[in-house]
N, C-alpha and C positions, 0 to 999 in steps of 0.2 A: 447370511449377513448377521453381524452382531446386533444386539438390541440397542436401540437409540436411547440416549439419556435425556433428550429434550427434543424440541421441534427439529425436524431434519432439514438440512441445507446441502446443496451441491454447488461447488464453486467452479465456474468456467473461466478459462484464461486466468488461471489461479495465481501465476507468477510464484513468488516465494511465500505467499499466504497472508498478506495484510488483511484482506477482506475476511478471510476464513477466521483469523484470530479475533477480529472485532465481533464477528457473529458468535464465536465461542464465548467470548467475554460477556455477551448479552444472554447467554443460556442456550444457544442453538448447538445441535450436534451436526457438525460438518462431516458427512459420511463419505464423500468422494470429492476429488478435485481433478481437473483436467487442464493440460497445457501442452503446447507443441515443443517447448524448449526442454531439452534433456537436463540441463543444469538446474532449471527451476524445479523440475520434478524431483531430482535428487535432493535438493535443499528442502523442498516441501515435505518429502518423505521423512527426512531427519527430524524436522520440526513438528510434524503432525503424524507420529507413528500409528495412531489409532485410525487415521483416515485412509481411504483407498485412493492412491495417487497414480495417475496414468498419463503417459505421453501420447497425445492424440492430436491429429489435425482436425480441428473443430469445423473446418470448412467442409469436410467430407463425412464426419461421423453423424449418425442418426441418433434420435432420442432413445430408441430401443437399444442401440449399441451401448450407449452411455449407461442405461439402466442395467444392462447385462454385466458390464465391467464393474459397476458399483455393487452388484449383488442385490439389487433392489427388488426384483421380481415385480409383483403388481402393487407394491407399497406406494402410497402417496408421498410426494415430495412437498414439504411445506414451503420451501422458498429456494428458488434458483438465483444465484448471485454471480456477478462477474463484471470485468472491465475489459471489453474487447480492445485490442491494440488501437491506439488513437492518433498515431503520429501524423496521419493525413489531415487531422482537424486541429492539431495543436497550434496555439498562438505563439509558441516559443520558437518554432522553426519555420521552414518553408511549408506553408499550407498547401496541400495537394489532395483535393477531394478524389482525384483519380488514382491515388495510392491504392494498390490492391488490398491493403489492410483495412481500408475504409469499409469494404463490403462485409467484414466480419461482424459489424453491427447487425446486419441482416441475418447472419448465421445465428446470432444470439436470439433474435426474434423467432427464427425457425425452430430452435431448440426449445424455446418457451412453448410454442405450439405443439411440439411433439412430446415433450416430457409432461406438460400440463401440471406445473406446480400450483399451489394455492396462491403464492405470491412470487414476484420476482423483483430484483434490484439490479439495475444496469448503471454502472459508473463510467464516466468518460470525462474528457477534458472540457473546460469551459468554452473553448472555441466551437464546440459542436452547436452552440446556441446562436451563432452569429455568421453573417456572410453566406457563402455558398454552402457551408456545412449544415445550415439549418434545414436544408432540403432533406439531408440524410436523416436528421432527427425526426422530421415530420413523417418521412416514409417509415422509419422504425415504428413510430407511434401508430400509424395506420395498420401496420402488419400485426402488431400485438392485439390491437383492438379487434381486428378480423378474427384473430385466434380466440376470442372470447374473453378478453381482459379489459378491465377499466384502469385508467392511469390517473394518478394524482396530478392535477393541472392547476395552475401553470407549472411546468417543470422548472425545478430550482437548481441553482448552483450553490453549493455549500463551501465555505472557507474553513479549512482545518484549524486555523488559528482561533476560530470561534468555539472549538470543541476540544479544548484541553491538549492541543498540539502546538508546540512553539515554532510554528512554521506557517507562512502565508501560502496557502495551497488551495486554489478554488477549483472545484470539480462538480460536474453535473451528475445528479442522481435521478434516475427515472424509477419511480415506485409504481408497481402494478399489482393488481389483485384480480383473481379470477372472478367473473361476473357473478354476483351473489354474495361474495365475501365482503367483509368490512374493509373499506379503503383506509390505509394508514395515513398518518400525518407526517410532514417533515419535522425533524427535531428542531427545537428552539435553541439558540446559541447558549452556550454554557458560561454564565458569569459575564463580567465586564473586563475591560482591558487591564485594569489594576490587579485582577485576580489571576491572570494568565501566567502560565509557566513561561520563562524566558530561556534564551539560549544558554545562559550560564547555569540556570537551574538544571538544564538537560545535560550539560557536558562538563560542568565545573569540577566534578569529582574525578574525572578520567585523567590518566597519566599524560604528561607531555611526552609523546612517543619519540621525540627527537633526543630524549635523554637515554634511549635504549637502543644501542647499535644493533642488537639482535633482531629488532623489528624491521630492519631493512630486508631480512630474509624470511622472517617468521610472521605469522598472522596473529598469534596468541600471546597476550600479555599475562604474566603470572605473578605480578607483584601486587602490592596493596593499593587500594583505591582511596580517594580522599573522602571527606565527610560529605554525605549526599544531601541534597535538598529533598523535600517530600516527593517531588516528581521523580528524582533519580532513585530514591529509596524503593519506590514502587517498581520501577523497572529493574532494579537489582534483586527484587524478590525479598527485600528486608522489611517491607511494609505492605499491608494488605490494602487493596483498593476495594472498598465495599461494593462497588458496582461490577466488579469482575466475577462472573459466575462460571468461569472456564475451569477445566480440569486443573489438578495440582500441577505446579511447574514441572517442566520436563526434567529428565535425568540431569543432575548437576555435573557438569564437566569441569575439568581443571582449567583455570585461567579464563580470560575474557578474549573472545575471538573478534576479529574485524579490526585489529589494531596495527595492521602493517603500515609502515612509514612510506612516504613518498620522498624520493631523492630529488631535491630542488637545486638548481644551479645557484652559486653565490649571488649573482646579479638578480636572480628571481627573489631570493630571500631578502635582499636589500629593498626591492620594490614593494614586496609585501609588507615589510616593516614600516615603510613610509606611508602606507595607505591607512587613513583613519577608519575605525570601525564605522559601519553604516554607509560606506562609500564603495565605489567600484575602482579597482586598480586599472589604470588607464591602458596598459599594454595587453595584459591577459584578459581584461574585462571580467575578472573574478571579483565577486562581491565579498567584502569583509564583514563578518558577522558582528553585530553589536551585542555586548554582554547582556545588557538589560532590555533588549528587544527580542524580536522573533526572526527566524531565518526566512530568506526568500525561498521559493519553491525549489526543492531538490530535483534536479533533472536526471534522466536516465541515460543520455547518449544514444548512439545508434548501434544497431546489431550488425553482424557480419555481412548481411545483405546490403547495408548502407554505409559500408566503409569502416566500421568498428571505431567510431570516434567517441572518445570519452567526453561527457558533458562537462561544462565549467563547474568546478567544485568550489564551494565557499572557502574563504581564508579564515582561519581560526581567529577568534576575537583577541587573543593574547599573544599567541606564538605565530611567527612569520612562515606559516605553512598552510597547505590545504588540510581540511579535516579528514579524519579517517573514516572508513566504512562504519565503524562502531559509533563514532560521533554523529554521522549522518543517520544511523538507526535510532539513536537516542532522540534526535530532532524529529524523527518520524513516529515516535511513540512505541517503538518496538522494544520489548523486554530484552534483558541481557542474555537470556538463555537462547534466544533466537539466533540461528546461525545462517550465514550467507556464504556465497562462493568465496574461497580464499584468495582468488585473483581480484585485485582491486577493481579493475574495469568491470568484471562481471558482478562483483559484490555491489558496486555503486548502481549499476543497472537494476539490480534486483530491488534495492531500496528505492530508487527514483521511480520505478514503475509501479510500486505498491501503493495501495490505499492505506493511509495511516490507520493502524488498528483502532485508536481511540475515536476517530471520526466514524469508522465503520461501526463501532459499538453503539454510538448514538443513533445511527440509522437503524441498526438491527433492533434496538430497543423499541422503536416505534412499530416495526413489523410485528414484534412479539406482542405488543399491546393489541394490535389489530387481530392477531391470531386468537387471543384470549376472548375476543368478543363472540 
């Protein structure tokens, strides 16, 4: 195994790597990542070539098997991170605690017990704290405590819009430490509403893809971008974020990916054009983004096992169309070098399922402080 450059992390249910990127930005070395989706693993391997990425059914894998695949040997893992699939607990769709994916929460607890990291961070939907889903959270907490871990309580939900992300997205984070280690703290909100990045800060410099017919077939835009805000300049790699301790940007590729157009019917374009920003279009129920506000939570849609439905995508604040994958990625705080699946449905799922890297970075920074104790 290569030599780590910082505290070591392993990412379970890694998706496209939002949590990994946030932990990298906080100075962690994410040495391995695991997910059951082949498209996620392919995208993750492109975006994190230094990490060991594996397609694995985490319901069946043991901690020893993960260690072997990661090449860890007997080395200690500083933090185990991950967001088990959460659709059974989500407040956005049909809540179904009997959804087989709900039990993946317990597989995360099992792998904490088997891998024995110094710390763990488990992320999930806010619905996990209410209704019948609360019993799953309480059972998860009992399992990790029996495995020798203390948990920061009360468990909290964090809103990404409080942590430098122009999107209202509330998620539960469970922070745990091996008994005897310093317990971390939850991060405090970053600034006030007036200092937050807006939708237009995030996407105002991006092209109007409707002006480029080739983007009906292609995913990559190769023209010039507009003048960026500070937020956009950081994601473009043109301005340094002093809090970002990650490796240098990945290899620069020609053009900007994630810019494929959606072909809307003329009547749909007219309905979108009549919808005021900050309101919901009455037929599609799509929300139109406000330039000077923040986005609603970007949703992932359903996988092939659930009908392959694309989630409602926000309407652009200026143009009468749905946003592109790249615009969604900007609203999620992903840098422009990050690549997603070129198919819009898969690309939006990867963005919508991810932890916003900026939010993950704030959480990771508190784990790093505790490690330093």
